[in-house]
C-alpha atoms as an extended CHARMM CRD file, in Angstrom:
* protein
*
       300  EXT
         1         1  UNK       CA             28.3360000000      -85.4130000000       43.5130000000  PROA      1               0.0000000000
         2         2  UNK       CA             30.0600000000      -83.4630000000       40.6910000000  PROA      2               0.0000000000
         3         3  UNK       CA             30.9540000000      -79.8020000000       41.0650000000  PROA      3               0.0000000000
         4         4  UNK       CA             31.4680000000      -77.2520000000       38.3180000000  PROA      4               0.0000000000
         5         5  UNK       CA             32.6190000000      -73.6600000000       38.6300000000  PROA      5               0.0000000000
         6         6  UNK       CA             30.2560000000      -71.2670000000       36.9300000000  PROA      6               0.0000000000
         7         7  UNK       CA             31.7170000000      -69.6660000000       33.8630000000  PROA      7               0.0000000000
         8         8  UNK       CA             30.3920000000      -67.3920000000       31.0880000000  PROA      8               0.0000000000
         9         9  UNK       CA             29.8460000000      -70.5710000000       29.0620000000  PROA      9               0.0000000000
        10        10  UNK       CA             27.7440000000      -72.0630000000       31.8480000000  PROA      10              0.0000000000
        11        11  UNK       CA             25.6620000000      -68.9490000000       32.1830000000  PROA      11              0.0000000000
        12        12  UNK       CA             24.6600000000      -69.3460000000       28.5720000000  PROA      12              0.0000000000
        13        13  UNK       CA             23.5750000000      -72.9750000000       29.1430000000  PROA      13              0.0000000000
        14        14  UNK       CA             19.8370000000      -72.3050000000       29.1420000000  PROA      14              0.0000000000
        15        15  UNK       CA             19.9030000000      -70.3480000000       25.9010000000  PROA      15              0.0000000000
        16        16  UNK       CA             20.9920000000      -66.8680000000       24.9710000000  PROA      16              0.0000000000
        17        17  UNK       CA             19.6790000000      -64.3320000000       27.4040000000  PROA      17              0.0000000000
        18        18  UNK       CA             17.7000000000      -66.7740000000       29.5270000000  PROA      18              0.0000000000
        19        19  UNK       CA             19.6060000000      -65.8890000000       32.7370000000  PROA      19              0.0000000000
        20        20  UNK       CA             18.5610000000      -62.2440000000       32.1830000000  PROA      20              0.0000000000
        21        21  UNK       CA             14.9370000000      -63.2010000000       31.5540000000  PROA      21              0.0000000000
        22        22  UNK       CA             14.6210000000      -65.4550000000       34.6260000000  PROA      22              0.0000000000
        23        23  UNK       CA             17.3320000000      -64.2590000000       37.0690000000  PROA      23              0.0000000000
        24        24  UNK       CA             15.8720000000      -66.0020000000       40.1430000000  PROA      24              0.0000000000
        25        25  UNK       CA             17.0600000000      -69.3920000000       38.8200000000  PROA      25              0.0000000000
        26        26  UNK       CA             20.6750000000      -68.5200000000       38.0740000000  PROA      26              0.0000000000
        27        27  UNK       CA             21.5580000000      -65.6180000000       40.3210000000  PROA      27              0.0000000000
        28        28  UNK       CA             22.4770000000      -67.7690000000       43.2710000000  PROA      28              0.0000000000
        29        29  UNK       CA             25.2950000000      -69.2970000000       41.2270000000  PROA      29              0.0000000000
        30        30  UNK       CA             26.8320000000      -65.9980000000       40.1950000000  PROA      30              0.0000000000
        31        31  UNK       CA             30.0700000000      -64.3580000000       41.4700000000  PROA      31              0.0000000000
        32        32  UNK       CA             32.1060000000      -67.5430000000       41.7830000000  PROA      32              0.0000000000
        33        33  UNK       CA             29.6980000000      -69.7180000000       43.7530000000  PROA      33              0.0000000000
        34        34  UNK       CA             29.9170000000      -73.5090000000       43.1950000000  PROA      34              0.0000000000
        35        35  UNK       CA             27.3200000000      -75.1860000000       40.9610000000  PROA      35              0.0000000000
        36        36  UNK       CA             26.2820000000      -78.5860000000       42.2550000000  PROA      36              0.0000000000
        37        37  UNK       CA             25.2080000000      -81.3440000000       39.8790000000  PROA      37              0.0000000000
        38        38  UNK       CA             23.9830000000      -84.9180000000       40.3260000000  PROA      38              0.0000000000
        39        39  UNK       CA             24.2380000000      -87.9960000000       38.2420000000  PROA      39              0.0000000000
        40        40  UNK       CA             20.8030000000      -89.4720000000       37.3670000000  PROA      40              0.0000000000
        41        41  UNK       CA             19.7150000000      -92.3990000000       35.3100000000  PROA      41              0.0000000000
        42        42  UNK       CA             18.3090000000      -91.3650000000       31.9390000000  PROA      42              0.0000000000
        43        43  UNK       CA             15.4290000000      -93.6920000000       32.6130000000  PROA      43              0.0000000000
        44        44  UNK       CA             14.3660000000      -91.5600000000       35.5810000000  PROA      44              0.0000000000
        45        45  UNK       CA             14.0260000000      -88.3900000000       33.4900000000  PROA      45              0.0000000000
        46        46  UNK       CA             10.7960000000      -87.3650000000       31.7700000000  PROA      46              0.0000000000
        47        47  UNK       CA             10.3960000000      -84.8140000000       28.9670000000  PROA      47              0.0000000000
        48        48  UNK       CA              8.5690000000      -81.5990000000       29.7660000000  PROA      48              0.0000000000
        49        49  UNK       CA              4.9170000000      -81.9950000000       29.1220000000  PROA      49              0.0000000000
        50        50  UNK       CA              4.7050000000      -78.4370000000       27.8480000000  PROA      50              0.0000000000
        51        51  UNK       CA              7.6870000000      -78.7320000000       25.4910000000  PROA      51              0.0000000000
        52        52  UNK       CA              7.0350000000      -76.3060000000       22.6470000000  PROA      52              0.0000000000
        53        53  UNK       CA              9.3910000000      -78.1080000000       20.2460000000  PROA      53              0.0000000000
        54        54  UNK       CA              7.5000000000      -80.8780000000       18.4550000000  PROA      54              0.0000000000
        55        55  UNK       CA             10.1040000000      -81.8020000000       15.8440000000  PROA      55              0.0000000000
        56        56  UNK       CA             13.6510000000      -82.8550000000       16.7500000000  PROA      56              0.0000000000
        57        57  UNK       CA             16.0530000000      -83.1090000000       13.8120000000  PROA      57              0.0000000000
        58        58  UNK       CA             17.3060000000      -86.7080000000       13.7860000000  PROA      58              0.0000000000
        59        59  UNK       CA             20.5790000000      -85.8840000000       12.0140000000  PROA      59              0.0000000000
        60        60  UNK       CA             21.4520000000      -83.2430000000       14.5930000000  PROA      60              0.0000000000
        61        61  UNK       CA             20.5620000000      -85.5770000000       17.4540000000  PROA      61              0.0000000000
        62        62  UNK       CA             22.7800000000      -88.2860000000       16.0480000000  PROA      62              0.0000000000
        63        63  UNK       CA             25.6610000000      -85.8760000000       15.6440000000  PROA      63              0.0000000000
        64        64  UNK       CA             25.2780000000      -84.7630000000       19.2220000000  PROA      64              0.0000000000
        65        65  UNK       CA             24.9810000000      -88.4210000000       20.3640000000  PROA      65              0.0000000000
        66        66  UNK       CA             28.2930000000      -89.2200000000       18.5740000000  PROA      66              0.0000000000
        67        67  UNK       CA             29.9570000000      -86.3820000000       20.4800000000  PROA      67              0.0000000000
        68        68  UNK       CA             28.4680000000      -87.5890000000       23.7870000000  PROA      68              0.0000000000
        69        69  UNK       CA             29.9110000000      -91.0580000000       23.2000000000  PROA      69              0.0000000000
        70        70  UNK       CA             33.3440000000      -89.5240000000       22.9340000000  PROA      70              0.0000000000
        71        71  UNK       CA             33.3530000000      -86.8890000000       25.7680000000  PROA      71              0.0000000000
        72        72  UNK       CA             30.1410000000      -87.4630000000       27.6640000000  PROA      72              0.0000000000
        73        73  UNK       CA             27.4740000000      -84.8340000000       28.5710000000  PROA      73              0.0000000000
        74        74  UNK       CA             29.4360000000      -81.7660000000       29.9080000000  PROA      74              0.0000000000
        75        75  UNK       CA             26.4700000000      -79.3910000000       30.1050000000  PROA      75              0.0000000000
        76        76  UNK       CA             23.9920000000      -80.6260000000       32.7990000000  PROA      76              0.0000000000
        77        77  UNK       CA             20.2900000000      -80.9550000000       32.1690000000  PROA      77              0.0000000000
        78        78  UNK       CA             18.0360000000      -78.7010000000       34.2460000000  PROA      78              0.0000000000
        79        79  UNK       CA             15.3090000000      -80.7570000000       35.9220000000  PROA      79              0.0000000000
        80        80  UNK       CA             12.7700000000      -80.5570000000       38.6760000000  PROA      80              0.0000000000
        81        81  UNK       CA             11.8480000000      -83.4250000000       41.0370000000  PROA      81              0.0000000000
        82        82  UNK       CA              8.4730000000      -85.1450000000       40.5810000000  PROA      82              0.0000000000
        83        83  UNK       CA              8.6960000000      -86.6620000000       44.0520000000  PROA      83              0.0000000000
        84        84  UNK       CA              8.8110000000      -90.3130000000       42.9790000000  PROA      84              0.0000000000
        85        85  UNK       CA             12.5700000000      -90.6040000000       42.2030000000  PROA      85              0.0000000000
        86        86  UNK       CA             11.8710000000      -89.2920000000       38.7330000000  PROA      86              0.0000000000
        87        87  UNK       CA             12.5670000000      -85.8830000000       37.2600000000  PROA      87              0.0000000000
        88        88  UNK       CA             10.9380000000      -83.6930000000       34.6470000000  PROA      88              0.0000000000
        89        89  UNK       CA             13.1540000000      -81.7570000000       32.2560000000  PROA      89              0.0000000000
        90        90  UNK       CA             13.0260000000      -77.9580000000       32.6540000000  PROA      90              0.0000000000
        91        91  UNK       CA             15.7010000000      -77.2230000000       30.0090000000  PROA      91              0.0000000000
        92        92  UNK       CA             17.8540000000      -79.5580000000       27.9350000000  PROA      92              0.0000000000
        93        93  UNK       CA             15.4810000000      -82.1690000000       26.2960000000  PROA      93              0.0000000000
        94        94  UNK       CA             17.6400000000      -82.2750000000       23.1880000000  PROA      94              0.0000000000
        95        95  UNK       CA             20.6730000000      -83.2970000000       25.2160000000  PROA      95              0.0000000000
        96        96  UNK       CA             18.6390000000      -85.9210000000       27.0350000000  PROA      96              0.0000000000
        97        97  UNK       CA             17.3560000000      -87.4100000000       23.7640000000  PROA      97              0.0000000000
        98        98  UNK       CA             20.9360000000      -87.5550000000       22.3970000000  PROA      98              0.0000000000
        99        99  UNK       CA             22.1200000000      -89.2000000000       25.5540000000  PROA      99              0.0000000000
       100       100  UNK       CA             19.5230000000      -91.9430000000       25.0470000000  PROA      100             0.0000000000
       101       101  UNK       CA             20.7550000000      -92.4590000000       21.4830000000  PROA      101             0.0000000000
       102       102  UNK       CA             24.3410000000      -92.5940000000       22.7710000000  PROA      102             0.0000000000
       103       103  UNK       CA             23.2270000000      -95.2520000000       25.2830000000  PROA      103             0.0000000000
       104       104  UNK       CA             24.4670000000      -93.2730000000       28.2740000000  PROA      104             0.0000000000
       105       105  UNK       CA             23.1710000000      -94.6900000000       31.5340000000  PROA      105             0.0000000000
       106       106  UNK       CA             23.7860000000      -91.6520000000       33.7050000000  PROA      106             0.0000000000
       107       107  UNK       CA             23.6460000000      -87.9680000000       32.9430000000  PROA      107             0.0000000000
       108       108  UNK       CA             24.5390000000      -84.9180000000       35.0680000000  PROA      108             0.0000000000
       109       109  UNK       CA             21.5150000000      -82.8140000000       36.0710000000  PROA      109             0.0000000000
       110       110  UNK       CA             20.8790000000      -79.7050000000       38.1050000000  PROA      110             0.0000000000
       111       111  UNK       CA             17.7110000000      -80.1670000000       40.2430000000  PROA      111             0.0000000000
       112       112  UNK       CA             15.8400000000      -76.9620000000       40.7080000000  PROA      112             0.0000000000
       113       113  UNK       CA             12.9590000000      -76.3510000000       43.0910000000  PROA      113             0.0000000000
       114       114  UNK       CA             10.5030000000      -74.7490000000       40.6990000000  PROA      114             0.0000000000
       115       115  UNK       CA              6.7680000000      -75.0450000000       40.2540000000  PROA      115             0.0000000000
       116       116  UNK       CA              5.1860000000      -76.5590000000       37.2110000000  PROA      116             0.0000000000
       117       117  UNK       CA              4.2010000000      -73.0410000000       36.1050000000  PROA      117             0.0000000000
       118       118  UNK       CA              7.8030000000      -71.7510000000       36.5360000000  PROA      118             0.0000000000
       119       119  UNK       CA              9.0660000000      -74.8380000000       34.7030000000  PROA      119             0.0000000000
       120       120  UNK       CA              6.7530000000      -74.1040000000       31.8330000000  PROA      120             0.0000000000
       121       121  UNK       CA              7.9160000000      -70.5420000000       31.4730000000  PROA      121             0.0000000000
       122       122  UNK       CA             11.6160000000      -71.5800000000       31.5930000000  PROA      122             0.0000000000
       123       123  UNK       CA             11.0940000000      -74.3660000000       29.0300000000  PROA      123             0.0000000000
       124       124  UNK       CA              9.2080000000      -72.0640000000       26.6640000000  PROA      124             0.0000000000
       125       125  UNK       CA             11.6520000000      -69.1660000000       26.8520000000  PROA      125             0.0000000000
       126       126  UNK       CA             14.6460000000      -71.5180000000       26.6970000000  PROA      126             0.0000000000
       127       127  UNK       CA             13.3420000000      -72.8800000000       23.4210000000  PROA      127             0.0000000000
       128       128  UNK       CA             12.2900000000      -69.5230000000       22.1050000000  PROA      128             0.0000000000
       129       129  UNK       CA             15.7880000000      -68.1620000000       22.6060000000  PROA      129             0.0000000000
       130       130  UNK       CA             17.0980000000      -70.7470000000       20.1100000000  PROA      130             0.0000000000
       131       131  UNK       CA             16.9410000000      -70.1660000000       16.3560000000  PROA      131             0.0000000000
       132       132  UNK       CA             15.7670000000      -73.5710000000       15.1400000000  PROA      132             0.0000000000
       133       133  UNK       CA             12.1400000000      -73.5680000000       16.2560000000  PROA      133             0.0000000000
       134       134  UNK       CA              9.8290000000      -73.3950000000       13.2550000000  PROA      134             0.0000000000
       135       135  UNK       CA              7.6160000000      -70.2990000000       13.1170000000  PROA      135             0.0000000000
       136       136  UNK       CA              4.4770000000      -72.2360000000       14.1610000000  PROA      136             0.0000000000
       137       137  UNK       CA              6.2010000000      -73.7170000000       17.2100000000  PROA      137             0.0000000000
       138       138  UNK       CA              7.2820000000      -70.2100000000       18.1570000000  PROA      138             0.0000000000
       139       139  UNK       CA              3.7080000000      -68.9550000000       17.6970000000  PROA      139             0.0000000000
       140       140  UNK       CA              2.2920000000      -71.8010000000       19.9180000000  PROA      140             0.0000000000
       141       141  UNK       CA              4.9050000000      -71.0660000000       22.5610000000  PROA      141             0.0000000000
       142       142  UNK       CA              3.9770000000      -67.3650000000       22.5590000000  PROA      142             0.0000000000
       143       143  UNK       CA              0.3260000000      -68.2870000000       22.8070000000  PROA      143             0.0000000000
       144       144  UNK       CA              0.9420000000      -70.6030000000       25.7430000000  PROA      144             0.0000000000
       145       145  UNK       CA              2.9160000000      -67.9200000000       27.6040000000  PROA      145             0.0000000000
       146       146  UNK       CA              0.0770000000      -65.4560000000       27.0550000000  PROA      146             0.0000000000
       147       147  UNK       CA             -2.5660000000      -67.9510000000       28.2490000000  PROA      147             0.0000000000
       148       148  UNK       CA             -0.6280000000      -69.2740000000       31.2470000000  PROA      148             0.0000000000
       149       149  UNK       CA              0.9150000000      -66.0260000000       32.5020000000  PROA      149             0.0000000000
       150       150  UNK       CA             -1.5700000000      -63.4220000000       31.2260000000  PROA      150             0.0000000000
       151       151  UNK       CA              1.1290000000      -61.6700000000       29.2560000000  PROA      151             0.0000000000
       152       152  UNK       CA              0.1460000000      -58.8450000000       26.9310000000  PROA      152             0.0000000000
       153       153  UNK       CA              1.8790000000      -58.6650000000       23.5950000000  PROA      153             0.0000000000
       154       154  UNK       CA              3.9140000000      -55.7170000000       24.8750000000  PROA      154             0.0000000000
       155       155  UNK       CA              5.0960000000      -57.6030000000       28.0380000000  PROA      155             0.0000000000
       156       156  UNK       CA              5.9230000000      -60.7280000000       26.0580000000  PROA      156             0.0000000000
       157       157  UNK       CA              7.8930000000      -58.6770000000       23.5570000000  PROA      157             0.0000000000
       158       158  UNK       CA              9.8990000000      -57.1020000000       26.3600000000  PROA      158             0.0000000000
       159       159  UNK       CA             10.6350000000      -60.4390000000       27.9890000000  PROA      159             0.0000000000
       160       160  UNK       CA             11.6690000000      -62.0120000000       24.7090000000  PROA      160             0.0000000000
       161       161  UNK       CA             13.7120000000      -58.9940000000       23.5010000000  PROA      161             0.0000000000
       162       162  UNK       CA             11.4600000000      -58.8950000000       20.3600000000  PROA      162             0.0000000000
       163       163  UNK       CA              9.5130000000      -56.2100000000       18.5790000000  PROA      163             0.0000000000
       164       164  UNK       CA              5.7650000000      -56.2480000000       19.3760000000  PROA      164             0.0000000000
       165       165  UNK       CA              4.9170000000      -56.6760000000       15.7320000000  PROA      165             0.0000000000
       166       166  UNK       CA              7.0020000000      -59.8660000000       15.6180000000  PROA      166             0.0000000000
       167       167  UNK       CA              4.8950000000      -61.3350000000       18.4340000000  PROA      167             0.0000000000
       168       168  UNK       CA              1.6380000000      -60.3370000000       16.6920000000  PROA      168             0.0000000000
       169       169  UNK       CA              2.7890000000      -61.6560000000       13.2920000000  PROA      169             0.0000000000
       170       170  UNK       CA              3.6620000000      -65.0500000000       14.7870000000  PROA      170             0.0000000000
       171       171  UNK       CA              0.3630000000      -65.3270000000       16.6750000000  PROA      171             0.0000000000
       172       172  UNK       CA             -1.5830000000      -64.6470000000       13.4750000000  PROA      172             0.0000000000
       173       173  UNK       CA             -0.1510000000      -67.9070000000       12.0460000000  PROA      173             0.0000000000
       174       174  UNK       CA             -2.4340000000      -69.7800000000       14.4890000000  PROA      174             0.0000000000
       175       175  UNK       CA             -5.4290000000      -68.6190000000       12.3550000000  PROA      175             0.0000000000
       176       176  UNK       CA             -4.2470000000      -70.7200000000        9.3590000000  PROA      176             0.0000000000
       177       177  UNK       CA             -5.9970000000      -74.0260000000        8.4830000000  PROA      177             0.0000000000
       178       178  UNK       CA             -4.5280000000      -77.1860000000       10.0270000000  PROA      178             0.0000000000
       179       179  UNK       CA             -3.3390000000      -78.4900000000        6.6690000000  PROA      179             0.0000000000
       180       180  UNK       CA             -1.1740000000      -75.4050000000        6.2430000000  PROA      180             0.0000000000
       181       181  UNK       CA              0.1470000000      -75.6710000000        9.8170000000  PROA      181             0.0000000000
       182       182  UNK       CA              1.2850000000      -79.1730000000        9.0570000000  PROA      182             0.0000000000
       183       183  UNK       CA              3.2390000000      -77.9180000000        6.0710000000  PROA      183             0.0000000000
       184       184  UNK       CA              4.8570000000      -75.3070000000        8.2820000000  PROA      184             0.0000000000
       185       185  UNK       CA              5.8320000000      -77.9200000000       10.8730000000  PROA      185             0.0000000000
       186       186  UNK       CA              7.4930000000      -79.8910000000        8.0400000000  PROA      186             0.0000000000
       187       187  UNK       CA              9.1940000000      -76.6720000000        6.9300000000  PROA      187             0.0000000000
       188       188  UNK       CA              7.6080000000      -76.8680000000        3.5110000000  PROA      188             0.0000000000
       189       189  UNK       CA              6.2990000000      -73.2760000000        4.0550000000  PROA      189             0.0000000000
       190       190  UNK       CA              8.2050000000      -70.3870000000        5.4480000000  PROA      190             0.0000000000
       191       191  UNK       CA              7.0600000000      -67.5760000000        7.6670000000  PROA      191             0.0000000000
       192       192  UNK       CA              6.9120000000      -65.3490000000        4.5910000000  PROA      192             0.0000000000
       193       193  UNK       CA              4.7120000000      -67.7920000000        2.7440000000  PROA      193             0.0000000000
       194       194  UNK       CA              2.3600000000      -68.0610000000        5.7090000000  PROA      194             0.0000000000
       195       195  UNK       CA              2.0430000000      -64.3010000000        6.2160000000  PROA      195             0.0000000000
       196       196  UNK       CA              1.2480000000      -63.8380000000        2.5420000000  PROA      196             0.0000000000
       197       197  UNK       CA             -1.4670000000      -66.5210000000        2.6500000000  PROA      197             0.0000000000
       198       198  UNK       CA             -3.0050000000      -64.7250000000        5.5500000000  PROA      198             0.0000000000
       199       199  UNK       CA             -3.7010000000      -61.7220000000        3.3230000000  PROA      199             0.0000000000
       200       200  UNK       CA             -6.3880000000      -63.8930000000        1.5970000000  PROA      200             0.0000000000
       201       201  UNK       CA             -9.6260000000      -64.2350000000        3.6530000000  PROA      201             0.0000000000
       202       202  UNK       CA            -10.6870000000      -67.4330000000        1.8870000000  PROA      202             0.0000000000
       203       203  UNK       CA             -9.7160000000      -70.8480000000        3.3150000000  PROA      203             0.0000000000
       204       204  UNK       CA            -10.1350000000      -72.8580000000        0.0920000000  PROA      204             0.0000000000
       205       205  UNK       CA             -7.8540000000      -70.4300000000       -1.8000000000  PROA      205             0.0000000000
       206       206  UNK       CA             -5.2740000000      -70.5600000000        1.0650000000  PROA      206             0.0000000000
       207       207  UNK       CA             -5.2070000000      -74.3840000000        0.8890000000  PROA      207             0.0000000000
       208       208  UNK       CA             -4.9980000000      -74.3700000000       -2.9380000000  PROA      208             0.0000000000
       209       209  UNK       CA             -2.1100000000      -71.8980000000       -2.9210000000  PROA      209             0.0000000000
       210       210  UNK       CA             -0.2590000000      -73.8010000000       -0.2020000000  PROA      210             0.0000000000
       211       211  UNK       CA             -0.2530000000      -76.8920000000       -2.4080000000  PROA      211             0.0000000000
       212       212  UNK       CA              0.9040000000      -74.8460000000       -5.3260000000  PROA      212             0.0000000000
       213       213  UNK       CA              3.7890000000      -73.4530000000       -3.2900000000  PROA      213             0.0000000000
       214       214  UNK       CA              5.1020000000      -76.8790000000       -2.4910000000  PROA      214             0.0000000000
       215       215  UNK       CA              4.4500000000      -78.4000000000       -5.9140000000  PROA      215             0.0000000000
       216       216  UNK       CA              6.0310000000      -75.5080000000       -7.8800000000  PROA      216             0.0000000000
       217       217  UNK       CA              8.5240000000      -74.5330000000       -5.2220000000  PROA      217             0.0000000000
       218       218  UNK       CA              7.2720000000      -70.9690000000       -5.3250000000  PROA      218             0.0000000000
       219       219  UNK       CA              9.2340000000      -68.2240000000       -3.6060000000  PROA      219             0.0000000000
       220       220  UNK       CA              7.5740000000      -65.7270000000       -1.3470000000  PROA      220             0.0000000000
       221       221  UNK       CA              7.8450000000      -63.0460000000       -4.1110000000  PROA      221             0.0000000000
       222       222  UNK       CA              6.1830000000      -65.4330000000       -6.5080000000  PROA      222             0.0000000000
       223       223  UNK       CA              3.3340000000      -66.0200000000       -4.0410000000  PROA      223             0.0000000000
       224       224  UNK       CA              2.9250000000      -62.3190000000       -3.4150000000  PROA      224             0.0000000000
       225       225  UNK       CA              2.3970000000      -61.6680000000       -7.1550000000  PROA      225             0.0000000000
       226       226  UNK       CA             -0.2520000000      -64.4420000000       -7.2840000000  PROA      226             0.0000000000
       227       227  UNK       CA             -2.0300000000      -63.0850000000       -4.2780000000  PROA      227             0.0000000000
       228       228  UNK       CA             -2.0260000000      -59.5510000000       -5.6540000000  PROA      228             0.0000000000
       229       229  UNK       CA             -3.5760000000      -60.7590000000       -8.9310000000  PROA      229             0.0000000000
       230       230  UNK       CA             -6.1690000000      -62.7490000000       -7.0290000000  PROA      230             0.0000000000
       231       231  UNK       CA             -7.1930000000      -59.7590000000       -4.9060000000  PROA      231             0.0000000000
       232       232  UNK       CA             -7.3970000000      -57.5410000000       -7.9830000000  PROA      232             0.0000000000
       233       233  UNK       CA             -9.6420000000      -60.0980000000       -9.7150000000  PROA      233             0.0000000000
       234       234  UNK       CA            -11.7160000000      -60.4520000000       -6.5060000000  PROA      234             0.0000000000
       235       235  UNK       CA            -12.1640000000      -56.6800000000       -6.2870000000  PROA      235             0.0000000000
       236       236  UNK       CA            -13.1250000000      -56.5670000000      -10.0100000000  PROA      236             0.0000000000
       237       237  UNK       CA            -15.7740000000      -59.2280000000       -9.4690000000  PROA      237             0.0000000000
       238       238  UNK       CA            -17.2030000000      -57.4260000000       -6.4700000000  PROA      238             0.0000000000
       239       239  UNK       CA            -17.3840000000      -54.1260000000       -8.4280000000  PROA      239             0.0000000000
       240       240  UNK       CA            -19.0980000000      -55.8740000000      -11.3510000000  PROA      240             0.0000000000
       241       241  UNK       CA            -21.5800000000      -57.4930000000       -9.0450000000  PROA      241             0.0000000000
       242       242  UNK       CA            -22.3760000000      -54.1810000000       -7.3970000000  PROA      242             0.0000000000
       243       243  UNK       CA            -22.8700000000      -52.5950000000      -10.8090000000  PROA      243             0.0000000000
       244       244  UNK       CA            -25.2220000000      -55.4830000000      -11.8710000000  PROA      244             0.0000000000
       245       245  UNK       CA            -27.1150000000      -55.1150000000       -8.6180000000  PROA      245             0.0000000000
       246       246  UNK       CA            -27.5290000000      -51.3890000000       -9.0670000000  PROA      246             0.0000000000
       247       247  UNK       CA            -28.8650000000      -51.7760000000      -12.6290000000  PROA      247             0.0000000000
       248       248  UNK       CA            -31.3290000000      -54.3710000000      -11.4090000000  PROA      248             0.0000000000
       249       249  UNK       CA            -32.6110000000      -52.0140000000       -8.6480000000  PROA      249             0.0000000000
       250       250  UNK       CA            -32.8820000000      -49.1730000000      -11.1320000000  PROA      250             0.0000000000
       251       251  UNK       CA            -35.0910000000      -51.3380000000      -13.3760000000  PROA      251             0.0000000000
       252       252  UNK       CA            -37.2990000000      -52.2170000000      -10.3850000000  PROA      252             0.0000000000
       253       253  UNK       CA            -37.6080000000      -48.5350000000       -9.3830000000  PROA      253             0.0000000000
       254       254  UNK       CA            -38.6700000000      -47.6510000000      -12.9200000000  PROA      254             0.0000000000
       255       255  UNK       CA            -41.2440000000      -50.4080000000      -13.0360000000  PROA      255             0.0000000000
       256       256  UNK       CA            -42.8500000000      -49.4140000000       -9.7060000000  PROA      256             0.0000000000
       257       257  UNK       CA            -42.6570000000      -45.7180000000      -10.7060000000  PROA      257             0.0000000000
       258       258  UNK       CA            -44.6350000000      -46.4360000000      -13.8680000000  PROA      258             0.0000000000
       259       259  UNK       CA            -47.3030000000      -48.3710000000      -11.9070000000  PROA      259             0.0000000000
       260       260  UNK       CA            -47.8490000000      -45.5820000000       -9.3600000000  PROA      260             0.0000000000
       261       261  UNK       CA            -46.9990000000      -42.6440000000      -11.5580000000  PROA      261             0.0000000000
       262       262  UNK       CA            -44.6480000000      -41.1610000000       -9.0330000000  PROA      262             0.0000000000
       263       263  UNK       CA            -40.9510000000      -41.1280000000       -7.9900000000  PROA      263             0.0000000000
       264       264  UNK       CA            -39.8350000000      -44.4240000000       -6.2960000000  PROA      264             0.0000000000
       265       265  UNK       CA            -36.6490000000      -44.9540000000       -4.3420000000  PROA      265             0.0000000000
       266       266  UNK       CA            -35.3080000000      -48.3630000000       -3.2270000000  PROA      266             0.0000000000
       267       267  UNK       CA            -32.6940000000      -48.3390000000       -0.4290000000  PROA      267             0.0000000000
       268       268  UNK       CA            -30.8790000000      -51.6350000000        0.1350000000  PROA      268             0.0000000000
       269       269  UNK       CA            -28.2430000000      -52.3830000000        2.8090000000  PROA      269             0.0000000000
       270       270  UNK       CA            -25.2970000000      -54.8370000000        2.6860000000  PROA      270             0.0000000000
       271       271  UNK       CA            -27.2090000000      -57.5950000000        4.3510000000  PROA      271             0.0000000000
       272       272  UNK       CA            -29.9690000000      -57.5620000000        1.7160000000  PROA      272             0.0000000000
       273       273  UNK       CA            -32.7550000000      -55.7640000000        3.6260000000  PROA      273             0.0000000000
       274       274  UNK       CA            -34.0130000000      -52.2590000000        2.9250000000  PROA      274             0.0000000000
       275       275  UNK       CA            -37.1180000000      -50.1930000000        2.1100000000  PROA      275             0.0000000000
       276       276  UNK       CA            -39.1530000000      -48.8250000000       -0.7830000000  PROA      276             0.0000000000
       277       277  UNK       CA            -40.1600000000      -45.1480000000       -0.7560000000  PROA      277             0.0000000000
       278       278  UNK       CA            -43.0990000000      -43.7800000000       -2.7340000000  PROA      278             0.0000000000
       279       279  UNK       CA            -42.9180000000      -40.0460000000       -3.1470000000  PROA      279             0.0000000000
       280       280  UNK       CA            -45.9330000000      -37.7070000000       -3.2510000000  PROA      280             0.0000000000
       281       281  UNK       CA            -46.1270000000      -33.9550000000       -3.6670000000  PROA      281             0.0000000000
       282       282  UNK       CA            -49.7050000000      -33.0440000000       -2.7910000000  PROA      282             0.0000000000
       283       283  UNK       CA            -52.6450000000      -34.2620000000       -0.7420000000  PROA      283             0.0000000000
       284       284  UNK       CA            -54.4100000000      -35.3320000000       -3.9640000000  PROA      284             0.0000000000
       285       285  UNK       CA            -51.4210000000      -37.3910000000       -5.0740000000  PROA      285             0.0000000000
       286       286  UNK       CA            -51.3200000000      -39.1310000000       -1.6300000000  PROA      286             0.0000000000
       287       287  UNK       CA            -55.0480000000      -40.0000000000       -1.8900000000  PROA      287             0.0000000000
       288       288  UNK       CA            -54.4840000000      -41.3740000000       -5.3790000000  PROA      288             0.0000000000
       289       289  UNK       CA            -51.5720000000      -43.6060000000       -4.1080000000  PROA      289             0.0000000000
       290       290  UNK       CA            -53.6670000000      -44.8500000000       -1.2280000000  PROA      290             0.0000000000
       291       291  UNK       CA            -56.4170000000      -45.7100000000       -3.6700000000  PROA      291             0.0000000000
       292       292  UNK       CA            -54.0120000000      -47.6660000000       -5.8820000000  PROA      292             0.0000000000
       293       293  UNK       CA            -52.6270000000      -49.4930000000       -2.7700000000  PROA      293             0.0000000000
       294       294  UNK       CA            -56.1490000000      -50.3560000000       -1.6700000000  PROA      294             0.0000000000
       295       295  UNK       CA            -55.8550000000      -48.4370000000        1.6580000000  PROA      295             0.0000000000
       296       296  UNK       CA            -59.1270000000      -47.0350000000        3.0350000000  PROA      296             0.0000000000
       297       297  UNK       CA            -59.2780000000      -43.2580000000        3.1270000000  PROA      297             0.0000000000
       298       298  UNK       CA            -60.8020000000      -43.3500000000        6.6540000000  PROA      298             0.0000000000
       299       299  UNK       CA            -57.3470000000      -44.4770000000        7.9590000000  PROA      299             0.0000000000
       300       300  UNK       CA            -55.7680000000      -41.2030000000        6.8770000000  PROA      300             0.0000000000
């Protein structure tokens, strides 16, 4: 069994700030205690089923693999036992993948006694503390933490050391169409592009603009100008439609008013329903309206 003295470098092994976020896992190794590791076959290690990272950069993995061939894996992988001589990665899947490329047979691991739920939280936060998750992967990790641990946006922001608006802005990305999400995973669209597209409440337009961004290599500023022009045109069309509708109703009011020789008011709501009001100013005028409408006088 290998032994390693805990150092400042080791305490950053799970990602910047992770030891502060989940102290129960690392505190027992503080203050000069010995950290025990174990060599395990790479074939006995399984990736975390809840891994938020869906894309691993092959070039970066190959660079890390080259380094591992020269000096081996210095930083252990954090795992939990699955009870059948196999282990699930809690933190360090990138190192494990590089070890496979480097054709290492054994890698050092730290076996932690954590539940699947605890393992999920560690894996998510460990990845979120890194800078190379794409915005959509970050949003999905936030959403999973909220669903699994009933976090509010405020609590999650505190645990992640983020502003609450950053959490909310990322989660809004999940409302985008799947085709746009794919472009984000492929890093064809930035967070700025995605947030600007969300300002348009029309899926077909969002999809059309996302294609234009990639095809023309539009900057976020370029896209913002396009969206502003689109919304101005949309507002103009709505205003013109409202004016046309009002003119149409005015003409109907005048036609009914001529038929009944009295003032007529039509009131219409936004869903299309409404009412027609016939005004009368004396009992005689009411009787005349009833006669025109074919309503028997005995009902009055």
